N, CA and C atoms as an extended XYZ file, in Angstrom:
498
Properties=species:S:1:pos:R:3:atomname:S:1:resname:S:1:resid:I:1 pbc="F F F"
N         5.322      -16.893        8.991 N   MET     1
C         3.905      -17.004        9.370 CA  MET     1
C         3.227      -17.949        8.413 C   MET     1
N         2.539      -19.027        8.910 N   ASP     2
C         1.892      -19.953        8.057 CA  ASP     2
C         0.472      -19.529        7.778 C   ASP     2
N         0.094      -19.747        6.579 N   LEU     3
C        -1.329      -19.420        6.241 CA  LEU     3
C        -2.157      -20.708        6.391 C   LEU     3
N        -3.364      -20.539        6.982 N   PRO     4
C        -4.260      -21.676        7.070 CA  PRO     4
C        -4.830      -22.077        5.696 C   PRO     4
N        -4.091      -22.823        4.898 N   VAL     5
C        -4.487      -23.200        3.589 CA  VAL     5
C        -5.235      -24.562        3.663 C   VAL     5
N        -6.357      -24.608        3.158 N   THR     6
C        -7.165      -25.903        3.047 CA  THR     6
C        -7.601      -26.065        1.597 C   THR     6
N        -8.102      -27.219        1.209 N   PRO     7
C        -8.540      -27.433       -0.133 CA  PRO     7
C        -9.638      -26.473       -0.568 C   PRO     7
N       -10.333      -25.949        0.450 N   GLU     8
C       -11.453      -25.023        0.204 CA  GLU     8
C       -11.048      -23.585        0.090 C   GLU     8
N        -9.764      -23.362        0.507 N   SER     9
C        -9.266      -21.936        0.523 CA  SER     9
C        -9.344      -21.327       -0.862 C   SER     9
N        -9.783      -20.160       -0.930 N   LYS    10
C        -9.905      -19.381       -2.160 CA  LYS    10
C        -8.806      -18.242       -2.058 C   LYS    10
N        -8.236      -17.838       -3.154 N   LYS    11
C        -7.301      -16.757       -3.182 CA  LYS    11
C        -7.866      -15.579       -3.958 C   LYS    11
N        -7.815      -14.455       -3.355 N   LEU    12
C        -8.269      -13.166       -3.980 CA  LEU    12
C        -7.015      -12.334       -4.236 C   LEU    12
N        -6.888      -11.975       -5.482 N   LEU    13
C        -5.746      -11.104       -5.953 CA  LEU    13
C        -6.243       -9.649       -5.942 C   LEU    13
N        -5.466       -8.775       -5.314 N   LEU    14
C        -5.748       -7.369       -5.373 CA  LEU    14
C        -4.704       -6.810       -6.240 C   LEU    14
N        -5.081       -6.082       -7.357 N   MET    15
C        -4.189       -5.429       -8.242 CA  MET    15
C        -4.653       -3.974       -8.540 C   MET    15
N        -3.764       -3.209       -9.084 N   GLY    16
C        -4.117       -1.813       -9.412 CA  GLY    16
C        -3.022       -0.939       -9.983 C   GLY    16
N        -3.411        0.107      -10.532 N   SER    17
C        -2.525        1.013      -11.152 CA  SER    17
C        -1.665        1.785      -10.153 C   SER    17
N        -0.470        1.918      -10.441 N   LYS    18
C         0.400        2.729       -9.485 CA  LYS    18
C         0.054        4.201       -9.643 C   LYS    18
N        -0.583        4.566      -10.723 N   ALA    19
C        -0.984        5.968      -10.910 CA  ALA    19
C        -2.251        6.385      -10.149 C   ALA    19
N        -2.898        5.446       -9.514 N   PHE    20
C        -4.077        5.760       -8.670 CA  PHE    20
C        -3.647        6.616       -7.544 C   PHE    20
N        -4.168        7.845       -7.496 N   GLU    21
C        -3.680        8.912       -6.591 CA  GLU    21
C        -4.525        9.116       -5.362 C   GLU    21
N        -5.645        8.429       -5.290 N   ASN    22
C        -6.492        8.588       -4.070 CA  ASN    22
C        -5.716        8.112       -2.815 C   ASN    22
N        -6.037        8.784       -1.783 N   ARG    23
C        -5.408        8.320       -0.429 CA  ARG    23
C        -6.164        7.238        0.201 C   ARG    23
N        -7.377        6.870       -0.294 N   GLN    24
C        -8.134        5.809        0.222 CA  GLN    24
C        -8.638        4.918       -0.874 C   GLN    24
N        -8.931        3.684       -0.576 N   LEU    25
C        -9.557        2.745       -1.530 CA  LEU    25
C       -11.054        3.197       -1.622 C   LEU    25
N       -11.589        2.959       -2.795 N   PRO    26
C       -12.984        3.313       -2.960 CA  PRO    26
C       -13.880        2.350       -2.167 C   PRO    26
N       -15.033        2.778       -1.767 N   VAL    27
C       -15.954        2.061       -0.920 CA  VAL    27
C       -16.372        0.736       -1.657 C   VAL    27
N       -16.571        0.858       -2.946 N   GLU    28
C       -16.938       -0.375       -3.668 CA  GLU    28
C       -15.884       -1.458       -3.583 C   GLU    28
N       -14.594       -1.126       -3.493 N   VAL    29
C       -13.580       -2.015       -3.385 CA  VAL    29
C       -13.432       -2.539       -1.961 C   VAL    29
N       -13.429       -1.622       -0.940 N   THR    30
C       -13.260       -2.127        0.454 CA  THR    30
C       -14.399       -2.972        0.845 C   THR    30
N       -15.590       -2.838        0.317 N   GLN    31
C       -16.746       -3.653        0.686 CA  GLN    31
C       -16.401       -5.114        0.207 C   GLN    31
N       -15.816       -5.261       -0.988 N   ARG    32
C       -15.533       -6.582       -1.490 CA  ARG    32
C       -14.295       -7.187       -0.727 C   ARG    32
N       -13.326       -6.346       -0.374 N   ILE    33
C       -12.237       -6.855        0.483 CA  ILE    33
C       -12.782       -7.341        1.837 C   ILE    33
N       -13.616       -6.542        2.433 N   ASP    34
C       -14.121       -6.942        3.724 CA  ASP    34
C       -14.910       -8.235        3.658 C   ASP    34
N       -15.650       -8.472        2.609 N   SER    35
C       -16.399       -9.693        2.375 CA  SER    35
C       -15.385      -10.857        2.246 C   SER    35
N       -14.299      -10.643        1.521 N   ALA    36
C       -13.294      -11.720        1.376 CA  ALA    36
C       -12.651      -12.040        2.717 C   ALA    36
N       -12.361      -10.996        3.472 N   MET    37
C       -11.806      -11.257        4.830 CA  MET    37
C       -12.783      -11.969        5.776 C   MET    37
N       -14.043      -11.655        5.627 N   ASP    38
C       -15.108      -12.395        6.396 CA  ASP    38
C       -15.157      -13.844        6.065 C   ASP    38
N       -14.818      -14.183        4.790 N   LYS    39
C       -14.804      -15.583        4.314 CA  LYS    39
C       -13.465      -16.280        4.595 C   LYS    39
N       -12.535      -15.514        5.164 N   GLY    40
C       -11.177      -16.088        5.428 CA  GLY    40
C       -10.337      -16.344        4.197 C   GLY    40
N       -10.600      -15.674        3.185 N   MET    41
C        -9.815      -15.902        1.915 CA  MET    41
C        -8.388      -15.503        2.083 C   MET    41
N        -7.529      -16.182        1.338 N   ILE    42
C        -6.179      -15.818        1.261 CA  ILE    42
C        -6.147      -14.570        0.281 C   ILE    42
N        -5.499      -13.533        0.657 N   ILE    43
C        -5.413      -12.381       -0.154 CA  ILE    43
C        -3.908      -12.199       -0.680 C   ILE    43
N        -3.830      -12.172       -1.997 N   ILE    44
C        -2.553      -11.948       -2.642 CA  ILE    44
C        -2.525      -10.516       -3.063 C   ILE    44
N        -1.400       -9.780       -2.726 N   VAL    45
C        -1.249       -8.405       -3.057 CA  VAL    45
C         0.205       -8.129       -3.440 C   VAL    45
N         0.372       -7.215       -4.381 N   GLY    46
C         1.735       -6.786       -4.792 CA  GLY    46
C         2.362       -5.845       -3.748 C   GLY    46
N         3.525       -5.341       -4.156 N   GLU    47
C         4.211       -4.427       -3.231 CA  GLU    47
C         4.750       -3.142       -3.891 C   GLU    47
N         4.164       -2.829       -5.099 N   ALA    48
C         4.646       -1.607       -5.815 CA  ALA    48
C         3.937       -0.345       -5.243 C   ALA    48
N         4.432        0.775       -5.684 N   HIS    49
C         3.756        2.055       -5.225 CA  HIS    49
C         2.381        2.094       -5.722 C   HIS    49
N         1.605        2.986       -5.190 N   GLY    50
C         0.278        3.188       -5.647 CA  GLY    50
C        -0.771        2.267       -5.006 C   GLY    50
N        -1.622        1.741       -5.831 N   THR    51
C        -2.668        0.914       -5.299 CA  THR    51
C        -2.283       -0.259       -4.429 C   THR    51
N        -1.225       -1.043       -4.866 N   PRO    52
C        -0.844       -2.158       -4.034 CA  PRO    52
C        -0.508       -1.779       -2.563 C   PRO    52
N         0.076       -0.564       -2.413 N   ARG    53
C         0.352       -0.126       -1.034 CA  ARG    53
C        -0.861        0.290       -0.225 C   ARG    53
N        -1.841        0.888       -0.989 N   LEU    54
C        -3.125        1.178       -0.370 CA  LEU    54
C        -3.822       -0.058        0.085 C   LEU    54
N        -3.760       -1.074       -0.770 N   TYR    55
C        -4.393       -2.392       -0.380 CA  TYR    55
C        -3.679       -2.932        0.910 C   TYR    55
N        -2.352       -2.891        0.878 N   GLN    56
C        -1.584       -3.347        1.998 CA  GLN    56
C        -1.920       -2.643        3.317 C   GLN    56
N        -1.940       -1.304        3.240 N   ASP    57
C        -2.259       -0.468        4.309 CA  ASP    57
C        -3.634       -0.729        4.954 C   ASP    57
N        -4.562       -0.943        4.026 N   TYR    58
C        -5.943       -1.201        4.428 CA  TYR    58
C        -6.001       -2.628        5.185 C   TYR    58
N        -5.368       -3.623        4.559 N   LEU    59
C        -5.367       -4.959        5.204 CA  LEU    59
C        -4.669       -4.894        6.556 C   LEU    59
N        -3.587       -4.122        6.665 N   HIS    60
C        -2.837       -4.066        7.945 CA  HIS    60
C        -3.733       -3.315        8.949 C   HIS    60
N        -4.406       -2.239        8.578 N   ALA    61
C        -5.240       -1.453        9.460 CA  ALA    61
C        -6.417       -2.344       10.029 C   ALA    61
N        -6.820       -3.287        9.211 N   LYS    62
C        -7.869       -4.167        9.626 CA  LYS    62
C        -7.330       -5.340       10.414 C   LYS    62
N        -6.023       -5.496       10.494 N   GLY    63
C        -5.459       -6.582       11.320 CA  GLY    63
C        -5.538       -7.997       10.512 C   GLY    63
N        -5.748       -7.924        9.255 N   TYR    64
C        -5.931       -9.204        8.575 CA  TYR    64
C        -4.539       -9.864        8.367 C   TYR    64
N        -4.552      -11.170        8.640 N   GLU    65
C        -3.244      -11.899        8.621 CA  GLU    65
C        -3.111      -12.817        7.406 C   GLU    65
N        -4.199      -13.241        6.740 N   ASN    66
C        -4.214      -14.193        5.766 CA  ASN    66
C        -3.769      -13.565        4.391 C   ASN    66
N        -2.626      -13.078        4.345 N   VAL    67
C        -2.119      -12.231        3.181 CA  VAL    67
C        -0.822      -12.827        2.728 C   VAL    67
N        -0.682      -12.756        1.406 N   ILE    68
C         0.583      -13.125        0.716 CA  ILE    68
C         1.004      -11.909       -0.045 C   ILE    68
N         2.245      -11.404        0.094 N   VAL    69
C         2.810      -10.330       -0.605 CA  VAL    69
C         3.628      -10.953       -1.815 C   VAL    69
N         3.115      -10.659       -2.933 N   GLY    70
C         3.884      -11.155       -4.185 CA  GLY    70
C         4.912      -10.136       -4.642 C   GLY    70
N         6.102      -10.671       -4.958 N   HIS    71
C         7.133       -9.816       -5.426 CA  HIS    71
C         7.994      -10.491       -6.500 C   HIS    71
N         8.866       -9.615       -7.147 N   ALA    72
C         9.791      -10.257       -8.158 CA  ALA    72
C        11.117      -10.459       -7.508 C   ALA    72
N        12.176       -9.854       -7.931 N   LYS    73
C        13.530      -10.054       -7.380 CA  LYS    73
C        13.626       -9.667       -5.934 C   LYS    73
N        13.064       -8.545       -5.534 N   SER    74
C        13.241       -8.039       -4.191 CA  SER    74
C        11.873       -7.496       -3.647 C   SER    74
N        11.733       -7.666       -2.350 N   LEU    75
C        10.509       -7.190       -1.687 CA  LEU    75
C        10.663       -5.756       -1.235 C   LEU    75
N         9.857       -4.846       -1.751 N   ARG    76
C        10.014       -3.388       -1.463 CA  ARG    76
C         9.115       -2.989       -0.354 C   ARG    76
N         7.986       -3.594       -0.049 N   TYR    77
C         6.999       -3.158        0.893 CA  TYR    77
C         6.232       -4.329        1.436 C   TYR    77
N         6.084       -4.390        2.727 N   ASN    78
C         5.267       -5.449        3.387 CA  ASN    78
C         4.747       -4.876        4.724 C   ASN    78
N         3.659       -4.193        4.678 N   ALA    79
C         3.004       -3.462        5.781 CA  ALA    79
C         2.774       -4.344        6.968 C   ALA    79
N         2.411       -5.610        6.790 N   GLY    80
C         1.977       -6.437        7.843 CA  GLY    80
C         3.001       -7.550        8.178 C   GLY    80
N         4.169       -7.454        7.664 N   ASN    81
C         5.140       -8.492        7.879 CA  ASN    81
C         4.533       -9.845        7.494 C   ASN    81
N         3.759       -9.961        6.397 N   TRP    82
C         3.082      -11.198        6.028 CA  TRP    82
C         4.003      -12.085        5.249 C   TRP    82
N         3.540      -13.262        4.939 N   THR    83
C         4.258      -14.215        4.071 CA  THR    83
C         4.573      -13.508        2.676 C   THR    83
N         5.795      -13.634        2.262 N   ALA    84
C         6.167      -13.002        0.940 CA  ALA    84
C         6.577      -14.236        0.023 C   ALA    84
N         6.074      -14.107       -1.235 N   ILE    85
C         6.426      -15.157       -2.230 CA  ILE    85
C         6.928      -14.407       -3.389 C   ILE    85
N         8.093      -14.951       -3.958 N   GLN    86
C         8.645      -14.467       -5.171 CA  GLN    86
C         7.875      -15.133       -6.312 C   GLN    86
N         7.080      -14.439       -7.053 N   TYR    87
C         6.259      -14.959       -8.141 CA  TYR    87
C         6.959      -14.931       -9.485 C   TYR    87
N         8.192      -14.408       -9.592 N   GLY    88
C         8.909      -14.332      -10.797 CA  GLY    88
C        10.166      -13.592      -10.791 C   GLY    88
N        10.906      -13.561      -11.800 N   GLN    89
C        12.164      -12.868      -11.848 CA  GLN    89
C        11.991      -11.387      -12.280 C   GLN    89
N        10.862      -11.056      -12.894 N   ASP    90
C        10.662       -9.632      -13.264 CA  ASP    90
C         9.179       -9.356      -13.028 C   ASP    90
N         8.842       -8.075      -13.192 N   LEU    91
C         7.418       -7.606      -12.867 CA  LEU    91
C         6.422       -8.321      -13.753 C   LEU    91
N         6.676       -8.450      -15.032 N   LYS    92
C         5.695       -9.133      -15.884 CA  LYS    92
C         5.446      -10.537      -15.503 C   LYS    92
N         6.500      -11.252      -15.221 N   GLU    93
C         6.366      -12.675      -14.804 CA  GLU    93
C         5.671      -12.730      -13.426 C   GLU    93
N         6.003      -11.839      -12.483 N   ARG    94
C         5.321      -11.764      -11.262 CA  ARG    94
C         3.867      -11.662      -11.422 C   ARG    94
N         3.353      -10.624      -12.204 N   GLU    95
C         2.014      -10.318      -12.449 CA  GLU    95
C         1.257      -11.543      -13.016 C   GLU    95
N         1.864      -12.145      -14.058 N   ARG    96
C         1.275      -13.302      -14.708 CA  ARG    96
C         1.111      -14.459      -13.768 C   ARG    96
N         2.100      -14.788      -12.982 N   ASN    97
C         2.029      -15.898      -12.061 CA  ASN    97
C         1.034      -15.637      -10.862 C   ASN    97
N         0.964      -14.290      -10.394 N   MET    98
C         0.015      -14.001       -9.385 CA  MET    98
C        -1.414      -14.222       -9.861 C   MET    98
N        -1.625      -13.881      -11.159 N   ILE    99
C        -2.991      -14.094      -11.839 CA  ILE    99
C        -3.262      -15.491      -11.924 C   ILE    99
N        -2.330      -16.324      -12.300 N   GLU   100
C        -2.541      -17.725      -12.371 CA  GLU   100
C        -2.850      -18.392      -11.015 C   GLU   100
N        -2.243      -17.818       -9.987 N   ASP   101
C        -2.444      -18.439       -8.571 CA  ASP   101
C        -3.755      -18.109       -7.964 C   ASP   101
N        -4.394      -17.055       -8.457 N   CYS   102
C        -5.663      -16.548       -7.762 CA  CYS   102
C        -6.863      -17.303       -8.312 C   CYS   102
N        -7.947      -17.239       -7.467 N   ASP   103
C        -9.176      -17.784       -7.918 CA  ASP   103
C       -10.119      -16.607       -8.380 C   ASP   103
N        -9.893      -15.442       -7.857 N   GLU   104
C       -10.745      -14.267       -8.300 CA  GLU   104
C        -9.883      -12.993       -7.958 C   GLU   104
N       -10.347      -11.823       -8.586 N   ALA   105
C        -9.483      -10.644       -8.417 CA  ALA   105
C       -10.428       -9.357       -8.291 C   ALA   105
N        -9.740       -8.370       -7.670 N   ILE   106
C       -10.274       -7.017       -7.647 CA  ILE   106
C        -9.171       -6.173       -8.190 C   ILE   106
N        -9.518       -5.312       -9.214 N   VAL   107
C        -8.556       -4.569       -9.951 CA  VAL   107
C        -8.999       -3.048      -10.017 C   VAL   107
N        -8.087       -2.139       -9.644 N   ILE   108
C        -8.380       -0.766       -9.887 CA  ILE   108
C        -7.493       -0.317      -11.064 C   ILE   108
N        -8.195        0.137      -12.076 N   TRP   109
C        -7.589        0.464      -13.362 CA  TRP   109
C        -7.715        1.983      -13.626 C   TRP   109
N        -6.581        2.698      -13.643 N   MET   110
C        -6.464        4.147      -13.812 CA  MET   110
C        -6.061        4.542      -15.139 C   MET   110
N        -6.849        5.283      -15.856 N   ASN   111
C        -6.465        5.939      -17.141 CA  ASN   111
C        -6.070        4.862      -18.228 C   ASN   111
N        -6.676        3.726      -18.188 N   LYS   112
C        -6.454        2.644      -19.184 CA  LYS   112
C        -4.963        2.324      -19.272 C   LYS   112
N        -4.274        2.084      -18.057 N   SER   113
C        -2.850        1.750      -18.059 CA  SER   113
C        -2.715        0.513      -18.832 C   SER   113
N        -1.615        0.437      -19.603 N   GLY   114
C        -1.370       -0.709      -20.508 CA  GLY   114
C        -0.992       -1.959      -19.756 C   GLY   114
N        -0.281       -1.849      -18.629 N   VAL   115
C         0.092       -3.101      -17.863 CA  VAL   115
C        -1.145       -3.678      -17.281 C   VAL   115
N        -2.028       -2.818      -16.712 N   ILE   116
C        -3.296       -3.412      -16.145 CA  ILE   116
C        -4.156       -3.919      -17.262 C   ILE   116
N        -4.155       -3.307      -18.407 N   ALA   117
C        -4.989       -3.833      -19.499 CA  ALA   117
C        -4.546       -5.217      -19.856 C   ALA   117
N        -3.399       -5.463      -19.890 N   GLN   118
C        -2.750       -6.865      -20.217 CA  GLN   118
C        -3.204       -7.826      -19.111 C   GLN   118
N        -3.126       -7.352      -17.860 N   ASN   119
C        -3.620       -8.230      -16.720 CA  ASN   119
C        -5.156       -8.512      -16.806 C   ASN   119
N        -5.873       -7.529      -17.157 N   LEU   120
C        -7.336       -7.663      -17.219 CA  LEU   120
C        -7.652       -8.785      -18.318 C   LEU   120
N        -6.886       -8.609      -19.476 N   GLU   121
C        -7.165       -9.577      -20.606 CA  GLU   121
C        -6.833      -11.021      -20.183 C   GLU   121
N        -5.773      -11.089      -19.410 N   GLN   122
C        -5.369      -12.506      -18.906 CA  GLN   122
C        -6.405      -12.979      -17.967 C   GLN   122
N        -6.816      -12.094      -17.050 N   LEU   123
C        -7.909      -12.566      -16.073 CA  LEU   123
C        -9.190      -13.024      -16.797 C   LEU   123
N        -9.609      -12.205      -17.823 N   LYS   124
C       -10.742      -12.562      -18.617 CA  LYS   124
C       -10.663      -13.862      -19.299 C   LYS   124
N        -9.466      -14.026      -19.967 N   ARG   125
C        -9.271      -15.311      -20.770 CA  ARG   125
C        -9.145      -16.477      -19.872 C   ARG   125
N        -8.666      -16.319      -18.666 N   LEU   126
C        -8.647      -17.523      -17.777 CA  LEU   126
C        -9.901      -17.725      -16.981 C   LEU   126
N       -10.902      -16.826      -17.277 N   GLY   127
C       -12.228      -16.938      -16.656 CA  GLY   127
C       -12.222      -16.696      -15.177 C   GLY   127
N       -11.298      -15.825      -14.663 N   LYS   128
C       -11.281      -15.520      -13.198 CA  LYS   128
C       -12.226      -14.436      -12.931 C   LYS   128
N       -13.216      -14.646      -11.985 N   PRO   129
C       -14.184      -13.676      -11.648 CA  PRO   129
C       -13.417      -12.427      -11.136 C   PRO   129
N       -13.707      -11.295      -11.692 N   THR   130
C       -12.890      -10.073      -11.401 CA  THR   130
C       -13.869       -8.888      -11.319 C   THR   130
N       -13.672       -8.150      -10.176 N   PHE   131
C       -14.399       -6.890      -10.019 CA  PHE   131
C       -13.376       -5.782      -10.462 C   PHE   131
N       -13.910       -4.913      -11.445 N   LEU   132
C       -13.049       -3.892      -11.977 CA  LEU   132
C       -13.597       -2.544      -11.577 C   LEU   132
N       -12.650       -1.774      -11.016 N   TYR   133
C       -12.946       -0.309      -10.678 CA  TYR   133
C       -12.106        0.494      -11.622 C   TYR   133
N       -12.811        0.985      -12.614 N   GLU   134
C       -12.149        1.770      -13.721 CA  GLU   134
C       -12.340        3.202      -13.576 C   GLU   134
N       -11.259        3.973      -13.565 N   CYS   135
C       -11.427        5.402      -13.308 CA  CYS   135
C       -10.448        6.250      -14.188 C   CYS   135
N       -10.830        7.476      -14.387 N   TYR   136
C       -10.107        8.500      -15.216 CA  TYR   136
C        -9.800        9.731      -14.463 C   TYR   136
N        -8.564       10.078      -14.413 N   SER   137
C        -8.125       11.308      -13.607 CA  SER   137
C        -8.695       12.623      -14.339 C   SER   137
N        -8.720       12.631      -15.655 N   HIS   138
C        -9.037       13.882      -16.331 CA  HIS   138
C       -10.496       14.154      -16.440 C   HIS   138
N       -11.383       13.126      -16.349 N   THR   139
C       -12.876       13.336      -16.311 CA  THR   139
C       -13.504       12.979      -15.020 C   THR   139
N       -12.766       12.295      -14.157 N   HIS   140
C       -13.262       11.849      -12.810 CA  HIS   140
C       -14.436       10.747      -13.013 C   HIS   140
N       -14.500       10.276      -14.237 N   GLU   141
C       -15.461        9.244      -14.455 CA  GLU   141
C       -15.116        7.918      -13.813 C   GLU   141
N       -16.007        7.140      -13.261 N   VAL   142
C       -15.804        5.897      -12.678 CA  VAL   142
C       -16.778        4.936      -13.215 C   VAL   142
N       -16.320        3.688      -13.540 N   ASN   143
C       -17.135        2.543      -13.905 CA  ASN   143
C       -16.701        1.457      -12.985 C   ASN   143
N       -17.659        0.758      -12.378 N   ALA   144
C       -17.314       -0.355      -11.523 CA  ALA   144
C       -18.274       -1.503      -11.688 C   ALA   144
N       -17.719       -2.715      -11.797 N   GLY   145
C       -18.540       -3.913      -11.980 CA  GLY   145
C       -17.619       -5.099      -12.453 C   GLY   145
N       -18.275       -6.167      -12.797 N   PRO   146
C       -17.526       -7.356      -13.272 CA  PRO   146
C       -16.837       -7.096      -14.624 C   PRO   146
N       -15.808       -7.846      -14.941 N   LEU   147
C       -15.126       -7.836      -16.235 CA  LEU   147
C       -16.320       -8.141      -17.265 C   LEU   147
N       -16.183       -7.500      -18.390 N   ASP   148
C       -17.099       -7.757      -19.489 CA  ASP   148
C       -16.382       -8.867      -20.402 C   ASP   148
N       -16.968       -9.998      -20.485 N   PRO   149
C       -16.291      -11.106      -21.323 CA  PRO   149
C       -16.207      -10.722      -22.836 C   PRO   149
N       -16.930       -9.790      -23.260 N   THR   150
C       -16.932       -9.414      -24.654 CA  THR   150
C       -16.021       -8.182      -24.938 C   THR   150
N       -15.582       -7.512      -23.922 N   ARG   151
C       -14.649       -6.382      -24.084 CA  ARG   151
C       -13.275       -6.766      -24.334 C   ARG   151
N       -12.611       -6.008      -25.181 N   ILE   152
C       -11.184       -6.184      -25.405 CA  ILE   152
C       -10.455       -5.152      -24.556 C   ILE   152
N        -9.736       -5.631      -23.517 N   TYR   153
C        -8.997       -4.738      -22.641 CA  TYR   153
C        -7.636       -4.351      -23.165 C   TYR   153
N        -6.988       -5.371      -23.838 N   ASP   154
C        -5.631       -5.103      -24.411 CA  ASP   154
C        -5.743       -5.614      -25.879 C   ASP   154
N        -5.806       -4.697      -26.805 N   GLN   155
C        -5.944       -5.116      -28.176 CA  GLN   155
C        -4.661       -5.755      -28.726 C   GLN   155
N        -3.557       -5.602      -28.048 N   TYR   156
C        -2.289       -6.195      -28.530 CA  TYR   156
C        -1.937       -7.493      -27.746 C   TYR   156
N        -2.770       -7.985      -26.971 N   PHE   157
C        -2.508       -9.135      -26.083 CA  PHE   157
C        -2.001      -10.338      -26.870 C   PHE   157
N        -2.689      -10.726      -27.963 N   ASP   158
C        -2.324      -11.886      -28.749 CA  ASP   158
C        -0.986      -11.644      -29.471 C   ASP   158
N        -0.748      -10.395      -29.935 N   TRP   159
C         0.437      -10.080      -30.590 CA  TRP   159
C         1.664      -10.203      -29.622 C   TRP   159
N         1.424       -9.734      -28.342 N   LYS   160
C         2.507       -9.853      -27.320 CA  LYS   160
C         2.817      -11.295      -27.029 C   LYS   160
N         1.757      -12.221      -26.984 N   LEU   161
C         2.005      -13.582      -26.796 CA  LEU   161
C         2.800      -14.197      -27.902 C   LEU   161
N         2.454      -13.896      -29.082 N   ARG   162
C         3.184      -14.471      -30.302 CA  ARG   162
C         4.679      -13.922      -30.286 C   ARG   162
N         4.802      -12.704      -29.897 N   LYS   163
C         6.185      -12.117      -29.937 CA  LYS   163
C         7.122      -12.847      -28.914 C   LYS   163
N         6.568      -13.356      -27.846 N   LYS   164
C         7.433      -14.041      -26.837 CA  LYS   164
C         7.884      -15.403      -27.275 C   LYS   164
N         7.186      -16.107      -28.137 N   LYS   165
C         7.511      -17.472      -28.591 CA  LYS   165
C         8.682      -17.396      -29.558 C   LYS   165
N         9.647      -18.364      -29.358 N   PRO   166
C        10.806      -18.415      -30.198 CA  PRO   166
C        10.531      -18.868      -31.593 C   PRO   166
C-alpha cells in the first residue's frame, strides 16, 4: 500500500510504555491523533505489546490508512495491514530511527519507564514537538502537556551515548 507522501507531509510518531494497562487511549491522546488524521499526517507506530497496540487498534477502528508500522527484525503486529518498515536491527535502533524520521510525537509514559525516558530525551534534544501523557499506576497521577525543554527525562542519556562510541 503506497502512502501519499508529499513534501508537505508531516509524520507523527506514536510511542508509549508497554506497561500502560488501560484498555483505551486517554482522551487527551485520541484528540491529538484525531487532529493528525484530519490533517492527513503520516502516522508512525510501533508493534510491541501495550500502548503501540492500543494505538494501532485505535487507528484501525477509525479506518485510517496513512500509517507506517515500524519494526526491528520481525513484524509482530499490524492491525491494519499497513506499510511496514524495518527501522533497525534491534529495538533500540528501531526506536532511535523512528524518532529521527518523525516531525512530532505523542508519547504515553508509564511509571517513568527507562526506555521511554531515553526516547523523550532524544525527542527533546532534536527539538521535535512532543505531547507527553505521563502517568503512574501506584498513585493514578496524570500529567499531560508538551515536553519541558528544561526537564531531564533521562539523567544517563549522555553517559549512554559516550558508552556506545569506540
